[in-house]
VOTI-150014 format. One record per residue (C-alpha): residue in three letters; x, z, y. Coordinates in Angstrom, 3 decimals. Layout:
+------+----------+----------+----------+
! resn !       xx !       zz !       yy !
+------+----------+----------+----------+
!  ALA !        X !        Z !        Y !
...
+------+----------+----------+----------+
***
This chain:
+------+----------+----------+----------+
! resn !       xx !       zz !       yy !
+------+----------+----------+----------+
!  UNK ! -140.924 !  100.382 !  200.500 !
!  UNK ! -139.266 !   97.238 !  201.680 !
!  UNK ! -135.635 !   98.300 !  201.960 !
!  UNK ! -134.637 !   98.562 !  205.583 !
!  UNK ! -131.636 !   96.234 !  205.543 !
!  UNK ! -130.373 !   94.811 !  207.870 !
!  UNK ! -132.303 !   97.449 !  209.788 !
!  UNK ! -130.154 !   99.987 !  211.574 !
!  UNK ! -130.923 !  103.655 !  212.114 !
!  UNK ! -130.030 !  106.131 !  214.811 !
!  UNK ! -131.228 !  109.471 !  213.553 !
!  UNK ! -129.740 !  111.807 !  216.179 !
!  UNK ! -132.374 !  111.896 !  218.903 !
!  UNK ! -132.391 !  113.844 !  222.120 !
!  UNK ! -135.256 !  116.313 !  222.762 !
!  UNK ! -138.408 !  114.565 !  223.886 !
!  UNK ! -136.924 !  111.168 !  222.999 !
!  UNK ! -139.916 !  109.845 !  221.106 !
!  UNK ! -142.349 !  110.851 !  223.822 !
!  UNK ! -140.382 !  109.210 !  226.631 !
!  UNK ! -141.701 !  106.010 !  228.149 !
!  UNK ! -139.875 !  102.894 !  227.072 !
!  UNK ! -141.177 !   99.346 !  226.803 !
!  UNK ! -144.721 !   98.853 !  228.073 !
!  UNK ! -146.459 !   96.281 !  225.862 !
!  UNK ! -149.316 !   94.199 !  227.246 !
!  UNK ! -152.790 !   95.252 !  226.122 !
!  UNK ! -154.498 !   91.917 !  226.730 !
!  UNK ! -154.225 !   88.558 !  224.987 !
!  UNK ! -151.145 !   86.396 !  224.506 !
!  UNK ! -152.603 !   83.937 !  227.028 !
!  UNK ! -152.785 !   86.741 !  229.579 !
!  UNK ! -149.163 !   87.674 !  228.868 !
!  UNK ! -148.076 !   84.062 !  229.434 !
!  UNK ! -149.916 !   83.863 !  232.744 !
!  UNK ! -148.376 !   87.129 !  233.883 !
!  UNK ! -144.853 !   85.984 !  232.927 !
!  UNK ! -145.243 !   82.764 !  234.927 !
!  UNK ! -146.777 !   84.531 !  237.911 !
!  UNK ! -144.073 !   87.200 !  238.038 !
!  UNK ! -141.306 !   84.750 !  237.036 !
!  UNK ! -140.214 !   86.854 !  234.074 !
!  UNK ! -139.177 !   86.155 !  230.508 !
!  UNK ! -141.187 !   87.165 !  227.439 !
!  UNK ! -140.305 !   89.696 !  224.764 !
!  UNK ! -142.377 !   89.159 !  221.636 !
!  UNK ! -142.206 !   91.539 !  218.678 !
!  UNK ! -143.847 !   90.749 !  215.337 !
!  UNK ! -144.788 !   93.728 !  213.168 !
!  UNK ! -145.359 !   93.638 !  209.427 !
!  UNK ! -148.050 !   96.263 !  208.684 !
!  UNK ! -147.236 !   96.401 !  204.967 !
!  UNK ! -143.860 !   97.875 !  205.960 !
!  UNK ! -144.980 !  100.937 !  207.878 !
!  UNK ! -141.457 !  102.307 !  208.168 !
!  UNK ! -140.335 !   99.069 !  209.836 !
!  UNK ! -142.941 !   99.692 !  212.540 !
!  UNK ! -141.832 !  103.301 !  212.968 !
!  UNK ! -138.189 !  102.280 !  213.205 !
!  UNK ! -138.909 !   99.664 !  215.888 !
!  UNK ! -141.081 !  102.094 !  217.849 !
!  UNK ! -138.200 !  104.564 !  217.969 !
!  UNK ! -136.122 !  101.992 !  219.851 !
!  UNK ! -138.985 !  100.724 !  222.004 !
!  UNK ! -139.765 !  104.277 !  223.182 !
!  UNK ! -136.210 !  104.781 !  224.381 !
!  UNK ! -135.971 !  105.495 !  228.129 !
!  UNK ! -132.919 !  103.205 !  228.195 !
!  UNK ! -135.215 !  100.256 !  227.514 !
!  UNK ! -137.675 !  100.961 !  230.322 !
!  UNK ! -135.907 !   99.655 !  233.403 !
!  UNK ! -134.476 !   96.387 !  232.034 !
!  UNK ! -137.646 !   95.355 !  230.227 !
!  UNK ! -139.942 !   96.293 !  233.108 !
!  UNK ! -137.787 !   94.347 !  235.543 !
!  UNK ! -137.172 !   91.162 !  233.543 !
!  UNK ! -139.722 !   90.851 !  230.713 !
!  UNK ! -143.404 !   90.757 !  229.897 !
!  UNK ! -143.580 !   92.408 !  226.469 !
!  UNK ! -146.111 !   91.656 !  223.740 !
!  UNK ! -146.401 !   93.220 !  220.289 !
!  UNK ! -148.512 !   91.788 !  217.483 !
!  UNK ! -149.092 !   91.671 !  213.728 !
!  UNK ! -147.067 !   88.671 !  212.604 !
!  UNK ! -148.972 !   88.223 !  209.350 !
!  UNK ! -152.438 !   87.371 !  210.664 !
!  UNK ! -154.401 !   85.999 !  213.609 !
!  UNK ! -152.593 !   85.059 !  216.822 !
!  UNK ! -149.418 !   86.724 !  215.579 !
!  UNK ! -149.241 !   84.452 !  212.549 !
!  UNK ! -149.996 !   81.404 !  214.706 !
!  UNK ! -147.225 !   82.304 !  217.129 !
!  UNK ! -144.747 !   82.974 !  214.301 !
!  UNK ! -145.412 !   79.544 !  212.806 !
!  UNK ! -145.236 !   77.856 !  216.203 !
!  UNK ! -141.755 !   79.181 !  217.003 !
!  UNK ! -140.379 !   78.974 !  213.429 !
!  UNK ! -140.051 !   82.711 !  212.787 !
!  UNK ! -138.530 !   83.111 !  209.321 !
!  UNK ! -138.740 !   86.871 !  208.761 !
!  UNK ! -141.059 !   89.805 !  209.353 !
!  UNK ! -140.654 !   92.083 !  211.218 !
!  UNK ! -138.909 !   90.081 !  213.899 !
!  UNK ! -138.276 !   89.970 !  217.655 !
!  UNK ! -138.075 !   86.980 !  219.964 !
!  UNK ! -137.023 !   86.589 !  223.596 !
!  UNK ! -138.608 !   83.517 !  225.245 !
!  UNK ! -138.959 !   81.845 !  228.601 !
!  UNK ! -142.378 !   81.559 !  230.254 !
!  UNK ! -142.854 !   78.112 !  228.667 !
!  UNK ! -142.623 !   79.688 !  225.188 !
!  UNK ! -139.170 !   78.295 !  224.468 !
!  UNK ! -137.119 !   80.682 !  222.291 !
!  UNK ! -133.936 !   82.038 !  223.827 !
!  UNK ! -132.733 !   84.754 !  221.421 !
!  UNK ! -133.971 !   85.949 !  218.017 !
!  UNK ! -133.527 !   89.132 !  216.024 !
!  UNK ! -134.540 !   89.275 !  212.381 !
!  UNK ! -135.514 !   92.757 !  211.233 !
!  UNK ! -136.173 !   96.095 !  212.845 !
!  UNK ! -133.884 !   98.800 !  214.161 !
!  UNK ! -134.048 !  102.161 !  215.881 !
!  UNK ! -130.839 !  101.283 !  217.760 !
!  UNK ! -132.080 !  100.591 !  221.299 !
!  UNK ! -128.781 !   99.132 !  222.465 !
!  UNK ! -129.162 !   96.197 !  220.084 !
!  UNK ! -132.376 !   95.148 !  221.843 !
!  UNK ! -130.699 !   95.677 !  225.206 !
!  UNK ! -127.824 !   93.405 !  224.177 !
!  UNK ! -130.270 !   90.735 !  222.996 !
!  UNK ! -132.183 !   91.047 !  226.283 !
!  UNK ! -129.007 !   90.491 !  228.278 !
!  UNK ! -128.141 !   87.482 !  226.099 !
!  UNK ! -131.597 !   86.014 !  226.783 !
!  UNK ! -131.223 !   86.477 !  230.540 !
!  UNK ! -127.856 !   84.723 !  230.435 !
!  UNK ! -129.149 !   81.781 !  228.405 !
!  UNK ! -132.140 !   81.347 !  230.686 !
!  UNK ! -129.799 !   80.635 !  233.581 !
!  UNK ! -128.581 !   77.509 !  231.796 !
!  UNK ! -130.521 !   74.233 !  231.824 !
!  UNK ! -134.039 !   75.152 !  230.564 !
!  UNK ! -135.181 !   73.613 !  227.295 !
!  UNK ! -138.355 !   72.424 !  229.028 !
!  UNK ! -136.494 !   69.852 !  231.107 !
!  UNK ! -134.668 !   68.554 !  228.019 !
!  UNK ! -137.921 !   68.259 !  226.084 !
!  UNK ! -139.563 !   66.390 !  228.945 !
!  UNK ! -136.635 !   63.960 !  229.199 !
!  UNK ! -136.815 !   63.337 !  225.438 !
!  UNK ! -140.565 !   62.723 !  225.623 !
!  UNK ! -139.952 !   60.208 !  228.420 !
!  UNK ! -137.637 !   58.223 !  226.140 !
!  UNK ! -134.136 !   59.411 !  227.024 !
!  UNK ! -131.986 !   58.612 !  223.971 !
!  UNK ! -128.535 !   58.481 !  225.520 !
!  UNK ! -125.856 !   59.806 !  223.208 !
!  UNK ! -124.694 !   62.698 !  225.384 !
!  UNK ! -128.236 !   63.772 !  226.201 !
!  UNK ! -129.307 !   63.725 !  222.547 !
!  UNK ! -126.342 !   65.849 !  221.479 !
!  UNK ! -127.049 !   68.350 !  224.250 !
!  UNK ! -130.737 !   68.492 !  223.330 !
!  UNK ! -130.066 !   68.862 !  219.599 !
!  UNK ! -127.474 !   71.576 !  220.219 !
!  UNK ! -129.914 !   73.508 !  222.420 !
!  UNK ! -132.734 !   73.265 !  219.841 !
!  UNK ! -130.458 !   74.541 !  217.111 !
!  UNK ! -129.146 !   77.320 !  219.335 !
!  UNK ! -132.735 !   78.488 !  219.831 !
!  UNK ! -133.523 !   78.348 !  216.132 !
!  UNK ! -135.915 !   75.409 !  216.423 !
!  UNK ! -136.173 !   72.401 !  214.134 !
!  UNK ! -133.920 !   69.442 !  214.972 !
!  UNK ! -135.106 !   67.194 !  212.124 !
!  UNK ! -136.952 !   64.562 !  214.147 !
!  UNK ! -134.450 !   64.583 !  217.002 !
!  UNK ! -131.480 !   64.194 !  214.669 !
!  UNK ! -133.043 !   61.201 !  212.935 !
!  UNK ! -133.926 !   59.665 !  216.311 !
!  UNK ! -130.342 !   60.164 !  217.463 !
!  UNK ! -128.896 !   58.479 !  214.387 !
!  UNK ! -131.313 !   55.548 !  214.690 !
!  UNK ! -130.353 !   55.053 !  218.348 !
!  UNK ! -126.626 !   54.681 !  217.590 !
!  UNK ! -124.846 !   51.354 !  216.981 !
!  UNK ! -123.908 !   50.914 !  213.333 !
!  UNK ! -120.152 !   50.843 !  213.930 !
!  UNK ! -120.240 !   54.328 !  215.543 !
!  UNK ! -121.632 !   55.827 !  212.321 !
!  UNK ! -118.161 !   55.614 !  210.787 !
!  UNK ! -116.736 !   58.072 !  213.308 !
!  UNK ! -115.478 !   61.250 !  211.678 !
!  UNK ! -116.413 !   63.426 !  214.664 !
!  UNK ! -119.931 !   61.981 !  214.714 !
!  UNK ! -120.399 !   62.557 !  211.003 !
!  UNK ! -119.262 !   66.143 !  211.411 !
!  UNK ! -121.770 !   66.655 !  214.231 !
!  UNK ! -124.551 !   65.318 !  212.010 !
!  UNK ! -123.546 !   67.572 !  209.134 !
!  UNK ! -123.274 !   70.619 !  211.392 !
!  UNK ! -126.944 !   70.238 !  212.307 !
!  UNK ! -127.953 !   70.697 !  208.668 !
!  UNK ! -129.820 !   67.402 !  208.112 !
!  UNK ! -132.832 !   67.627 !  205.817 !
!  UNK ! -132.104 !   66.361 !  202.320 !
!  UNK ! -133.227 !   62.723 !  202.059 !
!  UNK ! -133.614 !   62.230 !  205.833 !
!  UNK ! -132.105 !   59.303 !  207.746 !
!  UNK ! -129.359 !   61.547 !  209.124 !
!  UNK ! -128.598 !   62.867 !  205.645 !
!  UNK ! -128.409 !   59.325 !  204.249 !
!  UNK ! -125.928 !   58.256 !  206.953 !
!  UNK ! -123.728 !   61.213 !  206.161 !
!  UNK ! -123.790 !   60.634 !  202.414 !
!  UNK ! -122.827 !   56.974 !  202.827 !
!  UNK ! -119.519 !   58.248 !  204.164 !
!  UNK ! -119.020 !   60.895 !  201.472 !
!  UNK ! -115.317 !   60.162 !  200.925 !
!  UNK ! -114.585 !   60.736 !  204.598 !
!  UNK ! -116.511 !   63.998 !  204.759 !
!  UNK ! -116.012 !   65.415 !  201.283 !
!  UNK ! -114.308 !   68.593 !  202.478 !
!  UNK ! -117.284 !   69.486 !  204.656 !
!  UNK ! -119.443 !   69.982 !  201.578 !
!  UNK ! -117.416 !   73.099 !  200.843 !
!  UNK ! -118.531 !   74.718 !  204.111 !
!  UNK ! -120.907 !   77.448 !  202.928 !
!  UNK ! -122.536 !   78.036 !  206.311 !
!  UNK ! -123.296 !   74.351 !  206.792 !
!  UNK ! -124.649 !   73.971 !  203.261 !
!  UNK ! -126.915 !   76.960 !  203.874 !
!  UNK ! -128.166 !   75.327 !  207.049 !
!  UNK ! -129.062 !   72.142 !  205.151 !
!  UNK ! -130.898 !   74.148 !  202.507 !
!  UNK ! -132.775 !   76.263 !  205.057 !
!  UNK ! -133.822 !   73.288 !  207.187 !
!  UNK ! -134.894 !   71.268 !  204.145 !
!  UNK ! -136.767 !   74.166 !  202.605 !
!  UNK ! -138.554 !   74.958 !  205.866 !
!  UNK ! -139.785 !   71.369 !  206.014 !
!  UNK ! -140.763 !   71.383 !  202.320 !
!  UNK ! -142.797 !   74.569 !  202.742 !
!  UNK ! -144.485 !   73.348 !  205.907 !
!  UNK ! -145.509 !   70.087 !  204.215 !
!  UNK ! -146.018 !   71.660 !  200.756 !
!  UNK ! -143.647 !   68.986 !  199.499 !
!  UNK ! -142.488 !   70.059 !  196.044 !
!  UNK ! -140.426 !   66.876 !  195.676 !
!  UNK ! -138.344 !   67.761 !  198.739 !
!  UNK ! -138.008 !   71.335 !  197.499 !
!  UNK ! -136.734 !   70.064 !  194.145 !
!  UNK ! -134.214 !   67.721 !  195.797 !
!  UNK ! -133.053 !   70.610 !  197.977 !
!  UNK ! -132.607 !   72.792 !  194.907 !
!  UNK ! -130.516 !   70.080 !  193.227 !
!  UNK ! -128.403 !   69.749 !  196.387 !
!  UNK ! -127.821 !   73.515 !  196.260 !
!  UNK ! -126.760 !   73.287 !  192.625 !
!  UNK ! -124.242 !   70.542 !  193.393 !
!  UNK ! -122.595 !   72.542 !  196.175 !
!  UNK ! -121.324 !   74.909 !  193.475 !
!  UNK ! -119.419 !   72.002 !  191.870 !
!  UNK ! -117.835 !   73.365 !  188.663 !
!  UNK ! -119.455 !   76.823 !  188.921 !
!  UNK ! -122.476 !   75.763 !  186.861 !
!  UNK ! -123.804 !   79.250 !  186.115 !
!  UNK ! -124.050 !   80.329 !  189.742 !
!  UNK ! -125.242 !   76.864 !  190.701 !
!  UNK ! -128.224 !   77.153 !  188.362 !
!  UNK ! -129.017 !   80.575 !  189.826 !
!  UNK ! -128.880 !   79.139 !  193.358 !
!  UNK ! -131.110 !   76.242 !  192.332 !
!  UNK ! -133.653 !   78.686 !  190.935 !
!  UNK ! -133.477 !   80.785 !  194.111 !
!  UNK ! -134.414 !   77.753 !  196.241 !
!  UNK ! -137.494 !   77.045 !  194.138 !
!  UNK ! -138.473 !   80.731 !  194.247 !
!  UNK ! -138.347 !   80.617 !  198.050 !
!  UNK ! -140.441 !   77.465 !  198.045 !
!  UNK ! -143.209 !   78.829 !  195.832 !
!  UNK ! -143.250 !   82.093 !  197.768 !
!  UNK ! -143.440 !   80.119 !  201.001 !
!  UNK ! -146.455 !   78.044 !  199.924 !
!  UNK ! -148.045 !   81.170 !  198.409 !
!  UNK ! -148.051 !   79.877 !  194.839 !
!  UNK ! -147.910 !   83.417 !  193.480 !
!  UNK ! -147.996 !   82.579 !  189.775 !
!  UNK ! -145.044 !   80.198 !  189.956 !
!  UNK ! -143.099 !   82.642 !  192.112 !
!  UNK ! -143.686 !   85.587 !  189.769 !
!  UNK ! -142.682 !   83.531 !  186.758 !
!  UNK ! -139.433 !   82.291 !  188.274 !
!  UNK ! -138.573 !   85.618 !  189.907 !
!  UNK ! -139.036 !   87.567 !  186.680 !
!  UNK ! -136.430 !   85.450 !  184.946 !
!  UNK ! -134.104 !   85.308 !  187.967 !
!  UNK ! -133.816 !   89.034 !  188.670 !
!  UNK ! -133.537 !   89.945 !  184.993 !
!  UNK ! -130.647 !   87.532 !  184.491 !
!  UNK ! -128.850 !   87.911 !  187.811 !
!  UNK ! -129.147 !   91.646 !  188.458 !
!  UNK ! -130.342 !   93.575 !  185.420 !
!  UNK ! -127.562 !   92.401 !  183.111 !
!  UNK ! -124.895 !   94.170 !  185.181 !
!  UNK ! -124.196 !   97.836 !  184.438 !
!  UNK ! -124.431 !  100.240 !  187.357 !
!  UNK ! -120.983 !  101.691 !  186.773 !
!  UNK ! -119.475 !   98.186 !  186.630 !
!  UNK ! -120.924 !   97.254 !  190.029 !
!  UNK ! -119.751 !  100.544 !  191.523 !
!  UNK ! -116.301 !   99.951 !  190.062 !
!  UNK ! -116.138 !   96.617 !  191.902 !
!  UNK ! -116.810 !   98.431 !  195.165 !
!  UNK ! -114.088 !  100.929 !  194.374 !
!  UNK ! -111.575 !   98.159 !  193.659 !
!  UNK ! -112.587 !   96.282 !  196.829 !
!  UNK ! -112.079 !   99.454 !  198.840 !
!  UNK ! -108.611 !   99.946 !  197.389 !
!  UNK ! -107.646 !   96.339 !  198.156 !
!  UNK ! -108.953 !   96.675 !  201.685 !
!  UNK ! -106.923 !   99.802 !  202.282 !
!  UNK ! -103.801 !   97.964 !  201.073 !
!  UNK ! -104.554 !   95.096 !  203.464 !
!  UNK ! -105.132 !   92.663 !  200.594 !
!  UNK ! -108.783 !   91.933 !  201.201 !
!  UNK ! -109.404 !   88.258 !  202.154 !
!  UNK ! -110.493 !   87.804 !  205.745 !
!  UNK ! -112.987 !   85.250 !  207.094 !
!  UNK ! -112.081 !   82.043 !  208.910 !
!  UNK ! -108.559 !   81.938 !  207.548 !
!  UNK ! -107.338 !   84.916 !  209.553 !
!  UNK ! -104.344 !   86.864 !  208.327 !
!  UNK ! -104.834 !   89.791 !  205.918 !
!  UNK ! -105.029 !   93.206 !  207.456 !
!  UNK ! -101.944 !   95.319 !  207.689 !
!  UNK ! -102.141 !   98.729 !  205.985 !
!  UNK ! -103.978 !  101.205 !  208.170 !
!  UNK ! -105.596 !   98.563 !  210.389 !
!  UNK ! -109.243 !   99.297 !  211.190 !
!  UNK ! -111.903 !   96.807 !  210.123 !
!  UNK ! -115.683 !   96.782 !  210.316 !
!  UNK ! -117.119 !   96.244 !  206.842 !
!  UNK ! -120.310 !   96.933 !  204.938 !
!  UNK ! -119.892 !  100.069 !  202.826 !
!  UNK ! -120.229 !   99.404 !  199.085 !
!  UNK ! -121.243 !   95.718 !  199.489 !
!  UNK ! -121.732 !   95.029 !  195.772 !
!  UNK ! -123.930 !   98.080 !  195.294 !
!  UNK ! -125.886 !   97.253 !  198.434 !
!  UNK ! -126.454 !   93.674 !  197.292 !
!  UNK ! -127.844 !   94.772 !  193.937 !
!  UNK ! -129.966 !   97.575 !  195.390 !
!  UNK ! -131.362 !   95.424 !  198.210 !
!  UNK ! -132.217 !   92.503 !  195.926 !
!  UNK ! -133.886 !   94.553 !  193.197 !
!  UNK ! -135.800 !   96.765 !  195.614 !
!  UNK ! -137.044 !   93.776 !  197.605 !
!  UNK ! -138.166 !   92.004 !  194.433 !
!  UNK ! -139.941 !   95.122 !  193.154 !
!  UNK ! -141.669 !   95.605 !  196.511 !
!  UNK ! -142.760 !   91.960 !  196.606 !
!  UNK ! -144.231 !   92.178 !  193.118 !
!  UNK ! -146.321 !   95.275 !  193.914 !
!  UNK ! -147.633 !   93.486 !  197.006 !
!  UNK ! -148.468 !   90.259 !  195.165 !
!  UNK ! -150.003 !   91.303 !  191.860 !
!  UNK ! -151.822 !   93.973 !  189.878 !
!  UNK ! -150.916 !   92.377 !  186.550 !
!  UNK ! -149.407 !   95.186 !  184.478 !
!  UNK ! -146.871 !   92.851 !  182.856 !
!  UNK ! -145.319 !   92.009 !  186.214 !
!  UNK ! -145.731 !   95.539 !  187.573 !
!  UNK ! -143.824 !   96.963 !  184.604 !
!  UNK ! -141.118 !   94.402 !  185.265 !
!  UNK ! -140.996 !   95.543 !  188.904 !
!  UNK ! -140.893 !   99.188 !  187.802 !
!  UNK ! -137.779 !   98.540 !  185.724 !
!  UNK ! -136.067 !   96.935 !  188.717 !
!  UNK ! -137.062 !   99.784 !  191.011 !
!  UNK ! -135.882 !  102.371 !  188.497 !
!  UNK ! -132.517 !  100.610 !  188.340 !
!  UNK ! -132.077 !  100.954 !  192.135 !
!  UNK ! -132.540 !  104.723 !  191.783 !
!  UNK ! -129.669 !  104.776 !  189.295 !
!  UNK ! -127.443 !  103.517 !  192.124 !
!  UNK ! -128.729 !  106.030 !  194.676 !
!  UNK ! -131.849 !  107.953 !  195.605 !
!  UNK ! -133.178 !  107.523 !  199.121 !
!  UNK ! -136.653 !  107.554 !  200.617 !
!  UNK ! -137.190 !  103.814 !  200.807 !
!  UNK ! -136.264 !  103.276 !  197.149 !
!  UNK ! -138.391 !  106.216 !  195.985 !
!  UNK ! -141.307 !  104.861 !  198.005 !
!  UNK ! -141.133 !  101.525 !  196.175 !
!  UNK ! -141.013 !  103.299 !  192.817 !
!  UNK ! -143.984 !  105.498 !  193.766 !
!  UNK ! -146.056 !  102.503 !  194.850 !
!  UNK ! -145.557 !  100.718 !  191.530 !
!  UNK ! -146.358 !  103.876 !  189.550 !
!  UNK ! -149.553 !  104.232 !  191.567 !
!  UNK ! -150.684 !  100.673 !  190.831 !
!  UNK ! -149.907 !  101.218 !  187.140 !
!  UNK ! -152.345 !  104.148 !  187.146 !
!  UNK ! -149.634 !  106.821 !  186.837 !
!  UNK ! -150.866 !  108.739 !  189.873 !
!  UNK ! -149.241 !  112.125 !  189.195 !
!  UNK ! -145.812 !  110.535 !  188.804 !
!  UNK ! -146.426 !  108.487 !  191.940 !
!  UNK ! -147.255 !  111.624 !  193.944 !
!  UNK ! -144.142 !  113.345 !  192.636 !
!  UNK ! -141.839 !  110.523 !  193.710 !
!  UNK ! -143.548 !  109.982 !  197.052 !
!  UNK ! -143.190 !  113.699 !  197.807 !
!  UNK ! -139.494 !  113.444 !  196.962 !
!  UNK ! -139.220 !  110.467 !  199.322 !
!  UNK ! -140.789 !  112.439 !  202.176 !
!  UNK ! -138.553 !  115.453 !  201.596 !
!  UNK ! -135.425 !  113.315 !  201.378 !
!  UNK ! -136.108 !  111.554 !  204.682 !
!  UNK ! -137.093 !  114.788 !  206.427 !
!  UNK ! -133.647 !  116.097 !  205.606 !
!  UNK ! -132.165 !  113.084 !  207.406 !
!  UNK ! -134.445 !  113.199 !  210.447 !
!  UNK ! -135.548 !  109.675 !  209.593 !
!  UNK ! -138.069 !  107.651 !  211.654 !
!  UNK ! -139.668 !  106.660 !  208.326 !
!  UNK ! -141.204 !  110.128 !  207.821 !
!  UNK ! -144.590 !  109.384 !  209.393 !
!  UNK ! -145.050 !  106.232 !  207.314 !
!  UNK ! -144.012 !  107.947 !  204.065 !
!  UNK ! -146.344 !  110.884 !  204.718 !
!  UNK ! -149.231 !  108.532 !  205.489 !
!  UNK ! -148.661 !  106.764 !  202.165 !
!  UNK ! -148.530 !  110.106 !  200.359 !
!  UNK ! -151.905 !  111.125 !  201.817 !
!  UNK ! -153.428 !  107.798 !  200.820 !
!  UNK ! -152.140 !  108.249 !  197.276 !
!  UNK ! -153.680 !  111.725 !  197.114 !
!  UNK ! -157.009 !  110.411 !  198.367 !
!  UNK ! -156.920 !  107.299 !  196.182 !
!  UNK ! -157.130 !  105.009 !  199.226 !
!  UNK ! -153.746 !  103.269 !  199.114 !
+------+----------+----------+----------+
***
């Protein structure tokens, strides 16, 4: 099973919780939902499911059936739920630049994104918080008016910066607008440090006009290249464009850019470069190239580390945190002993488990080649050495099933069901359905 991170769980449910009425999703078409939103002057709540992750659907449904959701969503939103991997769901996901499945999106009636949430959670309050954020943003100047002004030729500096900021805030591409902005500026203004920082903060696509302007002033902006978040934005924007255009040259240049951001850390730079190309080939659905690169990547980056060594790192990090020595983000002061802090439990273990489980799950979805399935089985088995939970067992059982080891698959899937039953997990129905399919040979 695709590991449910960053998905959140709320397992303690009140009696009758799952049967209570929550969000009412439209039964008609997306066009009908749009018409209704405009007529009733409401926003849109769009949720994309990923059927191959049945537990993700169950987890989301737990939140959507919450009675706490009913009033706010009925009053302010027209809600629509669809399969994001095919048909109209896939078209919508591509139209609004959705980068993950499952995913949720709050939009205005003109289909302009307001707030996004990547993943799935049973925690209803998260959706309520996102809904409130969307309502607040919608009160500001609508994106529609900015888009219309841009289409009519408005290229004033202040307008362009406002428009670009709003597009980025909504998770939409700013590539064309950023280049248009740079081209509209007088040449002497391109030496301004504040302007160059603004350009870099938008994550200009590698090789674009905006990127070229920034690089011409490298000495002035050298320190910015060390900003991890901004570098990630450049990579993500460039890779999105490369995948959309199936431009392997742009993907390769993006991968080289990623390598160079690691400066003297050549080993991790090479790994990051490889990761970019893996994402590209997965994005354009070149399965063979993806499997080849991923096999080498996960073996080298995750299978060479011993389980006890990774767990020891978590133990040392915990001790440092308790002593107030753990480095804090954004240059804030270290914690004083005893000060509370919100952190991810066992981050090193979680990173290894999440990465290996996701890779194993991807492989069993993409191929029936026994060479690659055996590779995936070794990764999945390693995750179970860190911990045994239902989602990890489910992945292991799936791979065993596709390798023809049905009895072992049934044994592990049964263990997955029993483990999650003990936790009152919303994944139970999905795990049991998979178990029945394995028994009947219909998976």
